[in-house]
N, CA, C and O atoms as a Maestro MAE file, in Angstrom:
{
 s_m_m2io_version
 :::
 2.0.0
}

f_m_ct {
 s_m_title
 :::
 protein
 m_atom[348] {
  # First column is atom index #
  i_m_mmod_type
  r_m_x_coord
  r_m_y_coord
  r_m_z_coord
  i_m_residue_number
  s_m_chain_name
  s_m_pdb_residue_name
  s_m_pdb_atom_name
  i_m_atomic_number
  :::
  1 25 22.881 44.298 109.857 1 A "MET " " N  " 7
  2 3 23.010 44.679 111.229 1 A "MET " " CA " 6
  3 2 22.363 43.600 112.109 1 A "MET " " C  " 6
  4 15 21.267 43.128 111.808 1 A "MET " " O  " 8
  5 25 23.033 43.218 113.176 2 A "ALA " " N  " 7
  6 3 22.524 42.181 114.069 2 A "ALA " " CA " 6
  7 2 21.342 42.697 114.876 2 A "ALA " " C  " 6
  8 15 21.300 43.865 115.265 2 A "ALA " " O  " 8
  9 25 20.403 41.828 115.116 3 A "ARG " " N  " 7
  10 3 19.224 42.183 115.894 3 A "ARG " " CA " 6
  11 2 19.523 42.010 117.375 3 A "ARG " " C  " 6
  12 15 20.063 40.979 117.775 3 A "ARG " " O  " 8
  13 25 19.186 42.991 118.192 4 A "CYS " " N  " 7
  14 3 19.404 42.914 119.635 4 A "CYS " " CA " 6
  15 2 18.240 42.200 120.297 4 A "CYS " " C  " 6
  16 15 17.080 42.524 120.044 4 A "CYS " " O  " 8
  17 25 18.547 41.237 121.138 5 A "LEU " " N  " 7
  18 3 17.522 40.503 121.870 5 A "LEU " " CA " 6
  19 2 17.577 40.899 123.331 5 A "LEU " " C  " 6
  20 15 18.629 41.311 123.819 5 A "LEU " " O  " 8
  21 25 16.460 40.781 124.043 6 A "PRO " " N  " 7
  22 3 16.469 41.095 125.466 6 A "PRO " " CA " 6
  23 2 17.346 40.104 126.222 6 A "PRO " " C  " 6
  24 15 17.751 39.072 125.687 6 A "PRO " " O  " 8
  25 25 17.628 40.437 127.466 7 A "ALA " " N  " 7
  26 3 18.430 39.551 128.307 7 A "ALA " " CA " 6
  27 2 17.815 38.155 128.335 7 A "ALA " " C  " 6
  28 15 16.606 37.996 128.165 7 A "ALA " " O  " 8
  29 25 18.646 37.161 128.547 8 A "THR " " N  " 7
  30 3 18.199 35.772 128.567 8 A "THR " " CA " 6
  31 2 17.073 35.570 129.579 8 A "THR " " C  " 6
  32 15 17.273 35.807 130.770 8 A "THR " " O  " 8
  33 25 15.895 35.137 129.132 9 A "PRO " " N  " 7
  34 3 14.757 34.960 130.038 9 A "PRO " " CA " 6
  35 2 14.748 33.587 130.704 9 A "PRO " " C  " 6
  36 15 13.694 32.965 130.833 9 A "PRO " " O  " 8
  37 25 15.896 33.123 131.119 10 A "LEU " " N  " 7
  38 3 15.981 31.832 131.799 10 A "LEU " " CA " 6
  39 2 16.327 32.058 133.258 10 A "LEU " " C  " 6
  40 15 17.000 33.024 133.616 10 A "LEU " " O  " 8
  41 25 15.859 31.159 134.078 11 A "GLY " " N  " 7
  42 3 16.185 31.224 135.489 11 A "GLY " " CA " 6
  43 2 17.617 30.766 135.730 11 A "GLY " " C  " 6
  44 15 18.318 30.379 134.795 11 A "GLY " " O  " 8
  45 25 18.042 30.811 136.974 12 A "PRO " " N  " 7
  46 3 19.397 30.372 137.308 12 A "PRO " " CA " 6
  47 2 19.555 28.878 137.089 12 A "PRO " " C  " 6
  48 15 18.567 28.145 137.048 12 A "PRO " " O  " 8
  49 25 20.783 28.426 136.950 13 A "ARG " " N  " 7
  50 3 21.049 26.996 136.823 13 A "ARG " " CA " 6
  51 2 20.716 26.344 138.161 13 A "ARG " " C  " 6
  52 15 21.158 26.802 139.214 13 A "ARG " " O  " 8
  53 25 19.933 25.274 138.105 14 A "VAL " " N  " 7
  54 3 19.551 24.539 139.312 14 A "VAL " " CA " 6
  55 2 19.952 23.079 139.147 14 A "VAL " " C  " 6
  56 15 20.246 22.628 138.039 14 A "VAL " " O  " 8
  57 25 19.960 22.351 140.245 15 A "SER " " N  " 7
  58 3 20.320 20.936 140.205 15 A "SER " " CA " 6
  59 2 19.141 20.079 140.622 15 A "SER " " C  " 6
  60 15 18.439 20.388 141.584 15 A "SER " " O  " 8
  61 25 18.936 19.009 139.892 16 A "LEU " " N  " 7
  62 3 17.908 18.024 140.181 16 A "LEU " " CA " 6
  63 2 18.593 16.811 140.788 16 A "LEU " " C  " 6
  64 15 19.515 16.260 140.185 16 A "LEU " " O  " 8
  65 25 18.164 16.386 141.964 17 A "ALA " " N  " 7
  66 3 18.762 15.223 142.621 17 A "ALA " " CA " 6
  67 2 18.358 13.945 141.894 17 A "ALA " " C  " 6
  68 15 17.185 13.735 141.586 17 A "ALA " " O  " 8
  69 25 19.338 13.104 141.629 18 A "LEU " " N  " 7
  70 3 19.133 11.823 140.959 18 A "LEU " " CA " 6
  71 2 19.568 10.687 141.876 18 A "LEU " " C  " 6
  72 15 20.209 10.934 142.898 18 A "LEU " " O  " 8
  73 25 19.231 9.443 141.530 19 A "PRO " " N  " 7
  74 3 19.655 8.305 142.352 19 A "PRO " " CA " 6
  75 2 21.173 8.223 142.480 19 A "PRO " " C  " 6
  76 15 21.905 8.790 141.669 19 A "PRO " " O  " 8
  77 25 21.630 7.523 143.488 20 A "ARG " " N  " 7
  78 3 23.046 7.264 143.767 20 A "ARG " " CA " 6
  79 2 23.829 8.543 144.042 20 A "ARG " " C  " 6
  80 15 25.035 8.591 143.801 20 A "ARG " " O  " 8
  81 25 23.166 9.566 144.538 21 A "GLY " " N  " 7
  82 3 23.842 10.797 144.932 21 A "GLY " " CA " 6
  83 2 24.228 11.709 143.782 21 A "GLY " " C  " 6
  84 15 24.933 12.696 143.991 21 A "GLY " " O  " 8
  85 25 23.785 11.401 142.578 22 A "ALA " " N  " 7
  86 3 24.118 12.230 141.414 22 A "ALA " " CA " 6
  87 2 23.143 13.402 141.318 22 A "ALA " " C  " 6
  88 15 22.112 13.422 141.990 22 A "ALA " " O  " 8
  89 25 23.476 14.363 140.487 23 A "SER " " N  " 7
  90 3 22.565 15.476 140.230 23 A "SER " " CA " 6
  91 2 22.691 15.898 138.771 23 A "SER " " C  " 6
  92 15 23.696 15.615 138.120 23 A "SER " " O  " 8
  93 25 21.675 16.569 138.267 24 A "LEU " " N  " 7
  94 3 21.658 17.034 136.888 24 A "LEU " " CA " 6
  95 2 21.408 18.539 136.911 24 A "LEU " " C  " 6
  96 15 20.391 18.986 137.442 24 A "LEU " " O  " 8
  97 25 22.319 19.324 136.344 25 A "ALA " " N  " 7
  98 3 22.165 20.777 136.291 25 A "ALA " " CA " 6
  99 2 21.366 21.149 135.048 25 A "ALA " " C  " 6
  100 15 21.573 20.577 133.978 25 A "ALA " " O  " 8
  101 25 20.455 22.108 135.192 26 A "TYR " " N  " 7
  102 3 19.667 22.560 134.040 26 A "TYR " " CA " 6
  103 2 19.197 23.988 134.266 26 A "TYR " " C  " 6
  104 15 19.236 24.500 135.385 26 A "TYR " " O  " 8
  105 25 18.758 24.614 133.199 27 A "ARG " " N  " 7
  106 3 18.139 25.937 133.263 27 A "ARG " " CA " 6
  107 2 16.772 25.830 132.610 27 A "ARG " " C  " 6
  108 15 16.565 25.037 131.691 27 A "ARG " " O  " 8
  109 25 15.842 26.644 133.100 28 A "GLU " " N  " 7
  110 3 14.472 26.611 132.588 28 A "GLU " " CA " 6
  111 2 13.982 28.046 132.397 28 A "GLU " " C  " 6
  112 15 14.301 28.935 133.186 28 A "GLU " " O  " 8
  113 25 13.200 28.253 131.334 29 A "SER " " N  " 7
  114 3 12.695 29.602 131.066 29 A "SER " " CA " 6
  115 2 11.753 30.054 132.180 29 A "SER " " C  " 6
  116 15 11.059 29.244 132.795 29 A "SER " " O  " 8
  117 25 11.744 31.349 132.422 30 A "LEU " " N  " 7
  118 3 10.915 31.945 133.466 30 A "LEU " " CA " 6
  119 2 9.499 32.175 132.958 30 A "LEU " " C  " 6
  120 15 9.291 32.403 131.766 30 A "LEU " " O  " 8
  121 25 8.534 32.118 133.855 31 A "ASP " " N  " 7
  122 3 7.143 32.466 133.549 31 A "ASP " " CA " 6
  123 2 6.627 31.785 132.282 31 A "ASP " " C  " 6
  124 15 6.133 32.457 131.376 31 A "ASP " " O  " 8
  125 25 6.737 30.460 132.214 32 A "SER " " N  " 7
  126 3 6.345 29.753 130.996 32 A "SER " " CA " 6
  127 2 5.518 28.500 131.266 32 A "SER " " C  " 6
  128 15 5.513 27.579 130.449 32 A "SER " " O  " 8
  129 25 4.833 28.452 132.378 33 A "SER " " N  " 7
  130 3 4.132 27.223 132.749 33 A "SER " " CA " 6
  131 2 3.024 26.839 131.772 33 A "SER " " C  " 6
  132 15 2.651 25.667 131.710 33 A "SER " " O  " 8
  133 25 2.489 27.785 131.011 34 A "SER " " N  " 7
  134 3 1.387 27.461 130.106 34 A "SER " " CA " 6
  135 2 1.862 27.136 128.683 34 A "SER " " C  " 6
  136 15 1.042 26.824 127.820 34 A "SER " " O  " 8
  137 25 3.160 27.205 128.431 35 A "LYS " " N  " 7
  138 3 3.682 26.969 127.086 35 A "LYS " " CA " 6
  139 2 4.086 25.509 126.901 35 A "LYS " " C  " 6
  140 15 4.336 24.796 127.873 35 A "LYS " " O  " 8
  141 25 4.146 25.075 125.653 36 A "GLN " " N  " 7
  142 3 4.625 23.721 125.329 36 A "GLN " " CA " 6
  143 2 6.104 23.612 125.694 36 A "GLN " " C  " 6
  144 15 6.861 24.550 125.442 36 A "GLN " " O  " 8
  145 25 6.540 22.489 126.282 37 A "PRO " " N  " 7
  146 3 7.950 22.340 126.642 37 A "PRO " " CA " 6
  147 2 8.832 22.063 125.417 37 A "PRO " " C  " 6
  148 15 8.407 21.426 124.453 37 A "PRO " " O  " 8
  149 25 10.047 22.552 125.484 38 A "LEU " " N  " 7
  150 3 11.063 22.299 124.464 38 A "LEU " " CA " 6
  151 2 12.365 22.019 125.195 38 A "LEU " " C  " 6
  152 15 12.894 22.895 125.881 38 A "LEU " " O  " 8
  153 25 12.891 20.795 125.054 39 A "VAL " " N  " 7
  154 3 14.145 20.418 125.704 39 A "VAL " " CA " 6
  155 2 15.271 20.595 124.697 39 A "VAL " " C  " 6
  156 15 15.225 20.038 123.600 39 A "VAL " " O  " 8
  157 25 16.284 21.377 125.072 40 A "LEU " " N  " 7
  158 3 17.422 21.638 124.196 40 A "LEU " " CA " 6
  159 2 18.604 20.790 124.654 40 A "LEU " " C  " 6
  160 15 19.096 20.962 125.769 40 A "LEU " " O  " 8
  161 25 19.059 19.883 123.806 41 A "LEU " " N  " 7
  162 3 20.204 19.022 124.119 41 A "LEU " " CA " 6
  163 2 21.425 19.536 123.364 41 A "LEU " " C  " 6
  164 15 21.387 19.733 122.150 41 A "LEU " " O  " 8
  165 25 22.495 19.747 124.098 42 A "HIS " " N  " 7
  166 3 23.713 20.285 123.486 42 A "HIS " " CA " 6
  167 2 24.566 19.191 122.862 42 A "HIS " " C  " 6
  168 15 24.321 18.004 123.075 42 A "HIS " " O  " 8
  169 25 25.560 19.594 122.097 43 A "GLY " " N  " 7
  170 3 26.461 18.672 121.424 43 A "GLY " " CA " 6
  171 2 27.610 18.211 122.308 43 A "GLY " " C  " 6
  172 15 27.780 18.690 123.429 43 A "GLY " " O  " 8
  173 25 28.381 17.289 121.794 44 A "LEU " " N  " 7
  174 3 29.531 16.714 122.487 44 A "LEU " " CA " 6
  175 2 30.564 17.786 122.799 44 A "LEU " " C  " 6
  176 15 30.942 18.563 121.922 44 A "LEU " " O  " 8
  177 25 31.017 17.831 124.037 45 A "GLY " " N  " 7
  178 3 32.034 18.788 124.450 45 A "GLY " " CA " 6
  179 2 31.496 20.189 124.686 45 A "GLY " " C  " 6
  180 15 32.280 21.122 124.862 45 A "GLY " " O  " 8
  181 25 30.199 20.359 124.693 46 A "MET " " N  " 7
  182 3 29.573 21.670 124.884 46 A "MET " " CA " 6
  183 2 28.826 21.694 126.222 46 A "MET " " C  " 6
  184 15 28.821 20.710 126.962 46 A "MET " " O  " 8
  185 25 28.207 22.819 126.512 47 A "THR " " N  " 7
  186 3 27.261 22.943 127.616 47 A "THR " " CA " 6
  187 2 25.995 23.544 127.016 47 A "THR " " C  " 6
  188 15 26.005 24.016 125.879 47 A "THR " " O  " 8
  189 25 24.918 23.526 127.770 48 A "ALA " " N  " 7
  190 3 23.675 24.107 127.270 48 A "ALA " " CA " 6
  191 2 23.859 25.586 126.935 48 A "ALA " " C  " 6
  192 15 23.396 26.050 125.894 48 A "ALA " " O  " 8
  193 25 24.530 26.322 127.810 49 A "ASN " " N  " 7
  194 3 24.715 27.751 127.560 49 A "ASN " " CA " 6
  195 2 25.578 28.008 126.335 49 A "ASN " " C  " 6
  196 15 25.274 28.905 125.548 49 A "ASN " " O  " 8
  197 25 26.647 27.242 126.155 50 A "LEU " " N  " 7
  198 3 27.507 27.442 124.986 50 A "LEU " " CA " 6
  199 2 26.782 27.122 123.688 50 A "LEU " " C  " 6
  200 15 26.916 27.841 122.698 50 A "LEU " " O  " 8
  201 25 26.025 26.053 123.697 51 A "ASN " " N  " 7
  202 3 25.352 25.601 122.481 51 A "ASN " " CA " 6
  203 2 24.092 26.409 122.156 51 A "ASN " " C  " 6
  204 15 23.830 26.701 120.990 51 A "ASN " " O  " 8
  205 25 23.320 26.767 123.168 52 A "TRP " " N  " 7
  206 3 21.996 27.352 122.949 52 A "TRP " " CA " 6
  207 2 21.816 28.770 123.479 52 A "TRP " " C  " 6
  208 15 20.756 29.362 123.275 52 A "TRP " " O  " 8
  209 25 22.811 29.328 124.149 53 A "GLY " " N  " 7
  210 3 22.669 30.635 124.793 53 A "GLY " " CA " 6
  211 2 22.122 31.730 123.901 53 A "GLY " " C  " 6
  212 15 21.326 32.550 124.358 53 A "GLY " " O  " 8
  213 25 22.525 31.766 122.648 54 A "ALA " " N  " 7
  214 3 22.079 32.817 121.729 54 A "ALA " " CA " 6
  215 2 20.616 32.664 121.316 54 A "ALA " " C  " 6
  216 15 20.022 33.612 120.802 54 A "ALA " " O  " 8
  217 25 20.028 31.489 121.530 55 A "THR " " N  " 7
  218 3 18.646 31.257 121.089 55 A "THR " " CA " 6
  219 2 17.633 31.206 122.229 55 A "THR " " C  " 6
  220 15 16.431 31.125 121.972 55 A "THR " " O  " 8
  221 25 18.089 31.251 123.491 56 A "TYR " " N  " 7
  222 3 17.167 31.161 124.627 56 A "TYR " " CA " 6
  223 2 16.053 32.200 124.549 56 A "TYR " " C  " 6
  224 15 14.877 31.862 124.688 56 A "TYR " " O  " 8
  225 25 16.414 33.447 124.329 57 A "ALA " " N  " 7
  226 3 15.421 34.527 124.355 57 A "ALA " " CA " 6
  227 2 14.329 34.307 123.310 57 A "ALA " " C  " 6
  228 15 13.140 34.403 123.615 57 A "ALA " " O  " 8
  229 25 14.735 34.015 122.094 58 A "GLU " " N  " 7
  230 3 13.766 33.824 121.008 58 A "GLU " " CA " 6
  231 2 12.873 32.607 121.260 58 A "GLU " " C  " 6
  232 15 11.654 32.690 121.106 58 A "GLU " " O  " 8
  233 25 13.474 31.482 121.645 59 A "LEU " " N  " 7
  234 3 12.698 30.263 121.878 59 A "LEU " " CA " 6
  235 2 11.786 30.379 123.097 59 A "LEU " " C  " 6
  236 15 10.703 29.795 123.117 59 A "LEU " " O  " 8
  237 25 12.218 31.130 124.112 60 A "SER " " N  " 7
  238 3 11.414 31.279 125.330 60 A "SER " " CA " 6
  239 2 10.143 32.080 125.097 60 A "SER " " C  " 6
  240 15 9.213 32.012 125.900 60 A "SER " " O  " 8
  241 25 10.093 32.821 124.031 61 A "ARG " " N  " 7
  242 3 8.858 33.545 123.705 61 A "ARG " " CA " 6
  243 2 7.753 32.571 123.290 61 A "ARG " " C  " 6
  244 15 6.569 32.841 123.491 61 A "ARG " " O  " 8
  245 25 8.150 31.443 122.712 62 A "LEU " " N  " 7
  246 3 7.191 30.481 122.177 62 A "LEU " " CA " 6
  247 2 7.034 29.212 123.005 62 A "LEU " " C  " 6
  248 15 5.980 28.577 122.975 62 A "LEU " " O  " 8
  249 25 8.085 28.836 123.748 63 A "PHE " " N  " 7
  250 3 8.107 27.551 124.447 63 A "PHE " " CA " 6
  251 2 8.573 27.696 125.889 63 A "PHE " " C  " 6
  252 15 9.163 28.705 126.275 63 A "PHE " " O  " 8
  253 25 8.294 26.665 126.671 64 A "ARG " " N  " 7
  254 3 8.908 26.508 127.989 64 A "ARG " " CA " 6
  255 2 10.237 25.792 127.717 64 A "ARG " " C  " 6
  256 15 10.243 24.588 127.459 64 A "ARG " " O  " 8
  257 25 11.328 26.496 127.770 65 A "VAL " " N  " 7
  258 3 12.640 25.957 127.417 65 A "VAL " " CA " 6
  259 2 13.289 25.318 128.641 65 A "VAL " " C  " 6
  260 15 13.362 25.931 129.706 65 A "VAL " " O  " 8
  261 25 13.759 24.085 128.482 66 A "VAL " " N  " 7
  262 3 14.529 23.380 129.503 66 A "VAL " " CA " 6
  263 2 15.833 22.969 128.843 66 A "VAL " " C  " 6
  264 15 15.827 22.278 127.824 66 A "VAL " " O  " 8
  265 25 16.958 23.395 129.425 67 A "ALA " " N  " 7
  266 3 18.272 23.147 128.820 67 A "ALA " " CA " 6
  267 2 19.221 22.533 129.847 67 A "ALA " " C  " 6
  268 15 19.824 23.258 130.639 67 A "ALA " " O  " 8
  269 25 19.362 21.189 129.843 68 A "PRO " " N  " 7
  270 3 20.253 20.537 130.802 68 A "PRO " " CA " 6
  271 2 21.700 20.503 130.313 68 A "PRO " " C  " 6
  272 15 21.970 20.553 129.113 68 A "PRO " " O  " 8
  273 25 22.625 20.416 131.277 69 A "ASP " " N  " 7
  274 3 24.005 20.062 130.963 69 A "ASP " " CA " 6
  275 2 24.060 18.540 131.051 69 A "ASP " " C  " 6
  276 15 23.871 17.976 132.128 69 A "ASP " " O  " 8
  277 25 24.313 17.880 129.942 70 A "LEU " " N  " 7
  278 3 24.291 16.419 129.895 70 A "LEU " " CA " 6
  279 2 25.431 15.805 130.702 70 A "LEU " " C  " 6
  280 15 26.403 16.492 131.015 70 A "LEU " " O  " 8
  281 25 25.325 14.519 131.042 71 A "PRO " " N  " 7
  282 3 26.352 13.859 131.857 71 A "PRO " " CA " 6
  283 2 27.764 14.090 131.319 71 A "PRO " " C  " 6
  284 15 28.035 13.905 130.132 71 A "PRO " " O  " 8
  285 25 28.659 14.501 132.228 72 A "GLY " " N  " 7
  286 3 30.056 14.717 131.872 72 A "GLY " " CA " 6
  287 2 30.340 16.053 131.214 72 A "GLY " " C  " 6
  288 15 31.475 16.298 130.804 72 A "GLY " " O  " 8
  289 25 29.358 16.917 131.101 73 A "HIS " " N  " 7
  290 3 29.519 18.222 130.466 73 A "HIS " " CA " 6
  291 2 29.109 19.323 131.425 73 A "HIS " " C  " 6
  292 15 28.118 19.184 132.142 73 A "HIS " " O  " 8
  293 25 29.855 20.411 131.446 74 A "GLY " " N  " 7
  294 3 29.493 21.549 132.291 74 A "GLY " " CA " 6
  295 2 29.274 21.116 133.721 74 A "GLY " " C  " 6
  296 15 30.145 20.507 134.342 74 A "GLY " " O  " 8
  297 25 28.107 21.436 134.236 75 A "ARG " " N  " 7
  298 3 27.771 21.044 135.608 75 A "ARG " " CA " 6
  299 2 26.834 19.843 135.609 75 A "ARG " " C  " 6
  300 15 26.056 19.659 136.545 75 A "ARG " " O  " 8
  301 25 26.909 19.026 134.561 76 A "GLY " " N  " 7
  302 3 26.074 17.840 134.446 76 A "GLY " " CA " 6
  303 2 26.498 16.760 135.433 76 A "GLY " " C  " 6
  304 15 27.388 16.972 136.256 76 A "GLY " " O  " 8
  305 25 25.868 15.628 135.345 77 A "VAL " " N  " 7
  306 3 26.089 14.520 136.262 77 A "VAL " " CA " 6
  307 2 27.565 14.117 136.288 77 A "VAL " " C  " 6
  308 15 28.167 13.889 135.239 77 A "VAL " " O  " 8
  309 25 28.141 14.032 137.481 78 A "ARG " " N  " 7
  310 3 29.549 13.665 137.599 78 A "ARG " " CA " 6
  311 2 29.818 12.456 138.503 78 A "ARG " " C  " 6
  312 15 30.780 11.733 138.243 78 A "ARG " " O  " 8
  313 25 29.038 12.200 139.531 79 A "PRO " " N  " 7
  314 3 29.428 11.173 140.500 79 A "PRO " " CA " 6
  315 2 29.390 9.732 140.017 79 A "PRO " " C  " 6
  316 15 29.862 8.855 140.740 79 A "PRO " " O  " 8
  317 25 28.862 9.440 138.850 80 A "TRP " " N  " 7
  318 3 28.777 8.050 138.439 80 A "TRP " " CA " 6
  319 2 30.161 7.546 138.068 80 A "TRP " " C  " 6
  320 15 30.774 8.080 137.144 80 A "TRP " " O  " 8
  321 25 30.674 6.536 138.760 81 A "PRO " " N  " 7
  322 3 32.069 6.100 138.571 81 A "PRO " " CA " 6
  323 2 32.353 5.468 137.210 81 A "PRO " " C  " 6
  324 15 33.488 5.551 136.740 81 A "PRO " " O  " 8
  325 25 31.388 4.850 136.566 82 A "ASN " " N  " 7
  326 3 31.639 4.153 135.306 82 A "ASN " " CA " 6
  327 2 31.099 4.918 134.109 82 A "ASN " " C  " 6
  328 15 30.689 4.301 133.125 82 A "ASN " " O  " 8
  329 25 31.087 6.233 134.166 83 A "PHE " " N  " 7
  330 3 30.554 7.040 133.070 83 A "PHE " " CA " 6
  331 2 31.450 6.945 131.842 83 A "PHE " " C  " 6
  332 15 32.674 7.040 131.938 83 A "PHE " " O  " 8
  333 25 30.820 6.759 130.692 84 A "SER " " N  " 7
  334 3 31.527 6.827 129.416 84 A "SER " " CA " 6
  335 2 30.574 7.434 128.390 84 A "SER " " C  " 6
  336 15 29.369 7.485 128.637 84 A "SER " " O  " 8
  337 25 31.071 7.887 127.265 85 A "LEU " " N  " 7
  338 3 30.216 8.476 126.252 85 A "LEU " " CA " 6
  339 2 29.176 7.490 125.749 85 A "LEU " " C  " 6
  340 15 28.054 7.882 125.430 85 A "LEU " " O  " 8
  341 25 29.540 6.205 125.672 86 A "GLU " " N  " 7
  342 3 28.599 5.178 125.213 86 A "GLU " " CA " 6
  343 2 27.410 5.054 126.151 86 A "GLU " " C  " 6
  344 15 26.289 4.794 125.714 86 A "GLU " " O  " 8
  345 25 27.658 5.241 127.440 87 A "GLU " " N  " 7
  346 3 26.574 5.107 128.423 87 A "GLU " " CA " 6
  347 2 25.664 6.288 128.345 87 A "GLU " " C  " 6
  348 15 24.689 6.366 129.092 87 A "GLU " " O  " 8
  :::
 }
 m_bond[347] {
  # First column is bond index #
  i_m_from
  i_m_to
  i_m_order
  :::
  1 1 2 1
  2 2 3 1
  3 3 4 2
  4 3 5 1
  5 5 6 1
  6 6 7 1
  7 7 8 2
  8 7 9 1
  9 9 10 1
  10 10 11 1
  11 11 12 2
  12 11 13 1
  13 13 14 1
  14 14 15 1
  15 15 16 2
  16 15 17 1
  17 17 18 1
  18 18 19 1
  19 19 20 2
  20 19 21 1
  21 21 22 1
  22 22 23 1
  23 23 24 2
  24 23 25 1
  25 25 26 1
  26 26 27 1
  27 27 28 2
  28 27 29 1
  29 29 30 1
  30 30 31 1
  31 31 32 2
  32 31 33 1
  33 33 34 1
  34 34 35 1
  35 35 36 2
  36 35 37 1
  37 37 38 1
  38 38 39 1
  39 39 40 2
  40 39 41 1
  41 41 42 1
  42 42 43 1
  43 43 44 2
  44 43 45 1
  45 45 46 1
  46 46 47 1
  47 47 48 2
  48 47 49 1
  49 49 50 1
  50 50 51 1
  51 51 52 2
  52 51 53 1
  53 53 54 1
  54 54 55 1
  55 55 56 2
  56 55 57 1
  57 57 58 1
  58 58 59 1
  59 59 60 2
  60 59 61 1
  61 61 62 1
  62 62 63 1
  63 63 64 2
  64 63 65 1
  65 65 66 1
  66 66 67 1
  67 67 68 2
  68 67 69 1
  69 69 70 1
  70 70 71 1
  71 71 72 2
  72 71 73 1
  73 73 74 1
  74 74 75 1
  75 75 76 2
  76 75 77 1
  77 77 78 1
  78 78 79 1
  79 79 80 2
  80 79 81 1
  81 81 82 1
  82 82 83 1
  83 83 84 2
  84 83 85 1
  85 85 86 1
  86 86 87 1
  87 87 88 2
  88 87 89 1
  89 89 90 1
  90 90 91 1
  91 91 92 2
  92 91 93 1
  93 93 94 1
  94 94 95 1
  95 95 96 2
  96 95 97 1
  97 97 98 1
  98 98 99 1
  99 99 100 2
  100 99 101 1
  101 101 102 1
  102 102 103 1
  103 103 104 2
  104 103 105 1
  105 105 106 1
  106 106 107 1
  107 107 108 2
  108 107 109 1
  109 109 110 1
  110 110 111 1
  111 111 112 2
  112 111 113 1
  113 113 114 1
  114 114 115 1
  115 115 116 2
  116 115 117 1
  117 117 118 1
  118 118 119 1
  119 119 120 2
  120 119 121 1
  121 121 122 1
  122 122 123 1
  123 123 124 2
  124 123 125 1
  125 125 126 1
  126 126 127 1
  127 127 128 2
  128 127 129 1
  129 129 130 1
  130 130 131 1
  131 131 132 2
  132 131 133 1
  133 133 134 1
  134 134 135 1
  135 135 136 2
  136 135 137 1
  137 137 138 1
  138 138 139 1
  139 139 140 2
  140 139 141 1
  141 141 142 1
  142 142 143 1
  143 143 144 2
  144 143 145 1
  145 145 146 1
  146 146 147 1
  147 147 148 2
  148 147 149 1
  149 149 150 1
  150 150 151 1
  151 151 152 2
  152 151 153 1
  153 153 154 1
  154 154 155 1
  155 155 156 2
  156 155 157 1
  157 157 158 1
  158 158 159 1
  159 159 160 2
  160 159 161 1
  161 161 162 1
  162 162 163 1
  163 163 164 2
  164 163 165 1
  165 165 166 1
  166 166 167 1
  167 167 168 2
  168 167 169 1
  169 169 170 1
  170 170 171 1
  171 171 172 2
  172 171 173 1
  173 173 174 1
  174 174 175 1
  175 175 176 2
  176 175 177 1
  177 177 178 1
  178 178 179 1
  179 179 180 2
  180 179 181 1
  181 181 182 1
  182 182 183 1
  183 183 184 2
  184 183 185 1
  185 185 186 1
  186 186 187 1
  187 187 188 2
  188 187 189 1
  189 189 190 1
  190 190 191 1
  191 191 192 2
  192 191 193 1
  193 193 194 1
  194 194 195 1
  195 195 196 2
  196 195 197 1
  197 197 198 1
  198 198 199 1
  199 199 200 2
  200 199 201 1
  201 201 202 1
  202 202 203 1
  203 203 204 2
  204 203 205 1
  205 205 206 1
  206 206 207 1
  207 207 208 2
  208 207 209 1
  209 209 210 1
  210 210 211 1
  211 211 212 2
  212 211 213 1
  213 213 214 1
  214 214 215 1
  215 215 216 2
  216 215 217 1
  217 217 218 1
  218 218 219 1
  219 219 220 2
  220 219 221 1
  221 221 222 1
  222 222 223 1
  223 223 224 2
  224 223 225 1
  225 225 226 1
  226 226 227 1
  227 227 228 2
  228 227 229 1
  229 229 230 1
  230 230 231 1
  231 231 232 2
  232 231 233 1
  233 233 234 1
  234 234 235 1
  235 235 236 2
  236 235 237 1
  237 237 238 1
  238 238 239 1
  239 239 240 2
  240 239 241 1
  241 241 242 1
  242 242 243 1
  243 243 244 2
  244 243 245 1
  245 245 246 1
  246 246 247 1
  247 247 248 2
  248 247 249 1
  249 249 250 1
  250 250 251 1
  251 251 252 2
  252 251 253 1
  253 253 254 1
  254 254 255 1
  255 255 256 2
  256 255 257 1
  257 257 258 1
  258 258 259 1
  259 259 260 2
  260 259 261 1
  261 261 262 1
  262 262 263 1
  263 263 264 2
  264 263 265 1
  265 265 266 1
  266 266 267 1
  267 267 268 2
  268 267 269 1
  269 269 270 1
  270 270 271 1
  271 271 272 2
  272 271 273 1
  273 273 274 1
  274 274 275 1
  275 275 276 2
  276 275 277 1
  277 277 278 1
  278 278 279 1
  279 279 280 2
  280 279 281 1
  281 281 282 1
  282 282 283 1
  283 283 284 2
  284 283 285 1
  285 285 286 1
  286 286 287 1
  287 287 288 2
  288 287 289 1
  289 289 290 1
  290 290 291 1
  291 291 292 2
  292 291 293 1
  293 293 294 1
  294 294 295 1
  295 295 296 2
  296 295 297 1
  297 297 298 1
  298 298 299 1
  299 299 300 2
  300 299 301 1
  301 301 302 1
  302 302 303 1
  303 303 304 2
  304 303 305 1
  305 305 306 1
  306 306 307 1
  307 307 308 2
  308 307 309 1
  309 309 310 1
  310 310 311 1
  311 311 312 2
  312 311 313 1
  313 313 314 1
  314 314 315 1
  315 315 316 2
  316 315 317 1
  317 317 318 1
  318 318 319 1
  319 319 320 2
  320 319 321 1
  321 321 322 1
  322 322 323 1
  323 323 324 2
  324 323 325 1
  325 325 326 1
  326 326 327 1
  327 327 328 2
  328 327 329 1
  329 329 330 1
  330 330 331 1
  331 331 332 2
  332 331 333 1
  333 333 334 1
  334 334 335 1
  335 335 336 2
  336 335 337 1
  337 337 338 1
  338 338 339 1
  339 339 340 2
  340 339 341 1
  341 341 342 1
  342 342 343 1
  343 343 344 2
  344 343 345 1
  345 345 346 1
  346 346 347 1
  347 347 348 2
  :::
 }
}
C-alpha cells in the first residue's frame, strides 16, 4: 500500500531576475531557513515539479529544498538568444 504524504510543503514558483533581462523560475521549501540547503536539478526535457514533485514533502522535512527549472525547461530562462544544450 502506498504511503500518503502531506501536501507539498513548497512555496509558489517565483522568478529570480538575472542579467540581460533573463529570469530563473524556482520553488523553495517553506519555513526552512535553519536547515541545510539541497538543490534539486531535473533531467533533460523535464521540469523540477515533474522530476522531483513526489519527493518534495519527504526531503523538505530534512532540508531547505530549492528546485529550479533549468534554462530552456518549464519556466526556466528563455530570453537568451543563443541558448543551446551545450551552453
